[in-house]
N, C-alpha and C positions, 0 to 999 in steps of 0.2 A: 437592634436585629438589621440597618438604618445601612449599618457595615456591616453582614451580610451579606445585606444588594449589593451595596455597592462596588460590593468583592466579587460578587456570580455577576453586575453586571461591565466588570473590567477584561475581568474572566473570560466573557463571552465576547466582547470586542476585538480584546487580541487576538481571538483562538480562529471568528472571522475575518481579522488581518490577516493571517498565516495559511487559514483554506484559501481564504481570496488571492494570492500569493500565489500557494503553490496551485494549482490549478491556471493561473498563467501561468505555471514553469508547462504543467502540463500540458496542457493545451499547444503550446510554442510548438515548429514545425524538429526543430532544432533539444534534443534534451540535457538538460545540466549536472555532471555532479556536484558534489557539498564541498567543501575544502575539506574538508578530513575525509578523502576519499569514499564516502559513499555517495550512492548513489539517490534523493527521493525522491517518490514524487507517489502525489495524491492523486485522489478514485471513483468515480463516483459513477451511480444509477440516483435516479427518483424512490428507492425504495434505502440507499446503503450509501456508503461511504468509508474509503478504506484509506490511510499513512502509512504508504509503506518504505521501509529504511533496506536496502539490497546494500552489506557489508564485509566486506570494500566491493566500490563499484569498480575491482579493477578485473581481467582473467583469476583462473583461477578458484579455489573453493568459494562459496560466499557463502556467509548468514541472511534471510530475510524475514526482518521483521513487521509487522500488517500490526497496528489498530481499528479499529469496528467501531462503528460512530452512527447513525441516523443520522438522517437527513436538519436532524434539530437541531445535534452533535453530544449528544448524550448517547456513552460509550450503549454501545451492540454488543449481545452476546449472542449468539453464535452456536448451533449445534456441532461446524464444522467447518472448514473453510480449507480447500484447495488451492499446491498451482503450479503452473502448466508454464515451457520457456520453452518459445520458439524461435532457434535464428532467423533473421529476418533474409537475410542472405539468397539461404542455400535453404528453407524452410523443414531444415533439422526439428523436428520436437525433441524435444528431452521427456519424459518419464514424467505425467505428474508427480504431485507430491499433497504426500497429510499433510498439513500443518501440524503441528502438537500447544495445543492451550497454555498462553501464560498472561497469565487474568483475568483479571474479567472483560475487557472486552481486545484484549492480546495473542495474537501471534504466530511461532516462528515456525521456521525454519529452514534444511542445509542442503542447499546441492553445492555435491563436489567440485564441478565441476565448468564454469564459466571461461568463451572465451573472449576471443576481445571483441567488438558492435556490437550491430542495436536487431536488439531481442524482443521479443512482444510478450509480458508479461501477464497473464490472466488470474481471475482467479475463481474458484468457484467455490460459493458463501451461500451454505445449508438453513435459513433466521428459523427451518418449523422441519416437520418431517414434510410440508406441499408447501415452502416457496421458499426460493432457491433462486441466485443471484451469478451474475456470471457476468463478469469486466473484466477488461482489461489496457491497459499501458504499455507504450513502451519505454524502453530504459536504454541507458547508454551503458556498454560496458570502455572500461578500457585497457 
């Protein structure tokens, strides 16, 4: 039992460190692309958190992977997730896309074409019929 508790404590500590680093990166004025040509950001509200990876983080077709968590870092099972993207330079807004479920707390969206530049990524998360969360973060497409 002690081994299980220490593994859980280690996992939470590592997760907290990773999420803390992600919060610092998402709060920075200039978003940062990952070395593998993906873009990662962490979004959070008082009710939900989302780890979002845009692959690849360059112009063209992209896939957006979303992992939802509660504020206690437990998997969050949502009813639905929608994604909106707005080009911050031109104001051009792409049609919102409904994500498809990918596991208990995962969601995926494919976007046909993103142009280089800064985009505002918005998530509409339906936690239940009556409980909805909206959150957004800038992303950078090379």
